[in-house]
N, C-alpha and C positions, 0 to 999 in steps of 0.2 A: 504494500500500500504506500503510495507516494505521500510525502510529508506535506502538511499545510504550510509550514515555514521551515526553511533549511538555511542554517548559518554555518559557513565553513571558513575557518582560519581568520576570524575577525580580530583586527587590531585597531585600537583607538588611542591616539596620542594627543596630549594637550600642550601646545607651545606656550609655556609660561616664562615670566622674567627669570625665575630661578632655574630654568632649564626645561628639557622635554620630559613631561610626565607621562609615563606609560600606563594609562588607565585600564586598558583591556589588552591582553596579550594572547594571541592565538587561540581564540575561543571558538568551539564548534559544537552545535547541537541541532536538534530538529524537534518540531512540535507537530503532533498528529491532531487531526480534526476530532473534536469532542474530548480531548485529553488535556491535562494540566501539567505543565513543566514548571518546576519551582527553581528559581535562582536563589541560592542561600549563601550568606556570608556576612562578615562584619561590615559596618559602615565604611565606605571608601574602597571597597574591594572591586568596584567596577560594574556592579549590577545595573544601576540606573543608566550608566553610559552605554551599556549594551542595548537597552531599550531605546534610548535616544538615537543610537546609530541605526537601528532597524527602522525607526520612524522618520529618519532623516532630519532630526531636530537637534543635532549637536551644536554647541556654542561656536562662535566664530573662530576660536582658538583650536577647535577640535579637528583632527586629521584622521580620517577613516580609511583603512585598507582592509580588504577582504577578498578571498577567492570567490565567494559567492554569498549573496543574501537573496534567496528566492522565496517568493510568496505566491502560492497557488500556481507555480510554474513561471511566474514573471520575475525577472532579475531586477531587483530594486536598484542595484548599483548602476545599471545602464539607463535609468530614468532621469529626465531633467526635473527641475523643481515643480514645473507646472503639472506634469503627469503624476509625480509622486504625491502632490497635494490632492489628487483625485482618489488616491488610495487611503490617505489618512482620514479617519473618521468614517469613510464609506465601507471599506473592506477590512481595515484593521484600525482599532481604536485603543487609546491609552487612558487609563485612570491614574491621575497623578497623586503624589503623596499628600499634598495639602490642598483641599478643595477651596479654601478661602483665598488662596493666591491663584488658583486656576480659574475660578469663576470671576467674571468681570463685575466689580461692585457698582458700576454705573448703569447696568442693564438688568431688567427683571429676569427671573428664572425662565419665564415663558419666552421672552425674546431670544435668549441664548439657546434654549432647546429647539425652538422653531428654526433658527438660523443653522443649527447643526445639520438639519435635514434638507432645508431648501438650497443650501450651498452645493449639495451633492446629488439630489434627486429632483426630477421635474414634478413637483407636487405644489399644490396651492398652500397658502398660509393656513387655511382652515383645516386641510388634511394634516398638515404638520402639527397643528395645535391638538387635534384629536389623537394623533400618535403620541404626543408629549403627555397628555392626560392618561392615556392607556399605560404608558411605561412608568409614569409616576405611581400609578396604582400597583403596577407589577412589582415595583421595588418597595412597596409597603408604605407609601406616603398617602395618608388620608386627606380628604378635601383637596384633591389634585387641582381642580379648576381654580380655586382661590389661591393655591400656591403659585400658580403661574404669574400672578401679579406682584409677588413678593420679590425683594432683593436679597442677595446672599447674606448680608449682615443681619437679616431678620430671622435667620434659621440657625438651628444648633449644628454642631460639627457632624453629628450622625446624619441629620437630614441633608446637609450639604454633600456628604459623601454618597448618599443614596441618589442625589440628583446628578452627581458626576457619573454614576453607574448608568442611570437612565440616559444621560447625554451620549455616553459611549455606545448605547444600544439603538440610538435613534435611526441609524441607517442600516441596521441589521448586519454588523460586521461578522466576518468568519473568525477573526482573532481579536482577543482582548488582552492587553498588557496591563496588569494591575501592579503598580509600583507602590509598595508599602500601603495598601488601601486602608489599613486600620491604624495608621500613625495618629497619635494624639487623641485617640478615642478610648473611652473607658472599657474595661474588660467585657462587660455585658454587651455593649454596642459592637465591639470587635467581633464577638461571636455571631451576632445577628448579621453583620455585613458579610462575613465569610460564608455563612449559611446561605445568604441571599445570592452571592456570586456563584456558589456551587450549584444551586438550584436553577438559576438562570442559564448557566453554561449547559447544563444537561437538557433543559427545555429547548434551547435554540441550537444545540449541538455545535457549540463554538470551541475552538482551541483557546487555551489561556496560558499566558506566561505570568506566574505569580512571583514577584520580587519581594523578599522578606528576609529578616534575620530571626524570625520567630519559628522555632522548630515545632512548637505545639500546633501552630496554624498549618505548617507543612504536612504534619502527620495526618491531619484531618481531610485535606483537600487534594494533595498532589498525587499524580501518577508516577512521574519521573522527577528526579532531583539532580541538580548540578551544583556542587559545592565549589564556591569561589574563594580564593585567597590572593590578595595583592595583585588583582587583575588577571589571574590565571585560574583555569579549571584544575582542581586538585583531585576531584573524585566525581564520578557519575554513576547512576544506577536507578533502578525503580525504588519505590518508597520502602518496600519490605527489605530489600538488600541494604539500603543505606542505614535504616534504623536497626536491623537485626545483625548485620555484619559490616560495620564501618571498617574501612581499610586504612585510609590515610590518618596519620596521627592527629591532624587538625580536626578531621571529622569525629574521631574518637573523643577529642577534647570537647567539642561542641556537645556531644551526647552526654558526657559526664556533667555538663553544666545544668542539665534539666532534670527535675524530679521524675521518677518512674512510679506510677501507681502500683502499689502492692510490693515494691522493692525498696523505695526510699523511705526510711523511718522518719517519723516526726522529730524535728530538731537536728537531723543529720546534716552535716555540712555538704554542700554540693561542690563539684569540681570547678576548677578555674584554669584558664590558660595564662601562664605568666608572660611578662614582657609586652612589647608593643609591636604593631605592624610596621615593617621597615618602609622607608620612603620609596615610592615608585619613580622617583626622579633620577635621571642619569642612567648610567650603564648598570644593567642587572645581570646577575649570573647565579648559577646554582639554584638550590631550593630556597625560596623566600621565607619559608617557615622554620628554617634551621635554627635561628636564634631563639626560638621559643619551644623547640622540640627536645624532649628528654632522650629521644632515640637518635639524635643527630650524629653523623659520622663525618670524618674529614672529607670524604668524597662528596658530601652534600653541598659543600662550598665551592667545589670545582667542576663537578659534573653537570653538563647540560641535560636536564631531565625532560623526557618526552612522556606523553600519556601512554601507559601500558594498558592495552585493551584485553579484557578478559572475555567479554561477549559483546553482542551488538550494542547494548546500552551500558555495559559495566566497564569502567576504566578507572585508573588512579595514576597519580604522579608522585612516585616515591621510590627510593633505592631499596627500601625494606620490603621483602616479598609479603604478600597478604597471608594472614593466618585465619583460618576458618574458626568461627566461634560457634558454640553450641548453646542453645537456650535450655 
């Protein structure tokens, strides 16, 4: 089965006054229709830059190189800005981290939802408004018609995030990129938003890229997982493989940081990863995780590490061979 989205050997550099920052380094993955791929890693590991590169929304200082970024068979790298703009919002949409800065404070919710559809589809304003009301109800917002007259500042964070989801669905895209969709929301609202995204994805059979550092969220909604560290992929696998048999020391460290129901005792200290992420500016070599890894060897600092492929979706980047774990 052909992939909905295929990314091969993606690199993103940012030309900064301090030097060239290598935000994304040789990243490859694919997303299937109706499936969720989760990009996981600490802040600054390049997750959002990957999404912006796919959408063609990199900042002016961003330089993108890739062998291939193909969406439904169309090569996005070969498109000019005019053609790419017809894809954004219509065939692939992005839900940004902070809806307050993504929604225009000068326009009503209705104006922004209607524009999202009329810019891409030949529909009347009345039809677009009906679509907006339908989707607002679909994402769990009551009194949808009256909400269209409100401005973003009149709504809570949870409602604004639901409106961003509705806006992403206005044109019926095949792919949704959700960049930290639960940031700054309380735990109860976070759960509601993720349940909403999951149910809508299944209903409309969309592919989804979920960007997060919350492994609890990943465990509930993801099908496949890509673990990122310092701009690189360090491990890939399906959700069961990543959680039941993590290979890379960084992935293991992440797993030790979260409580496990039935195993973690009340009051028991959780694990932590010592040290800080190295700067991705300038020349990079060896394993980026070596300064925080208890298993690091001398060759980790000198050897150029490639991803070791175990199966179609299972791979890791480490000199230490994998050890199977038993539950």
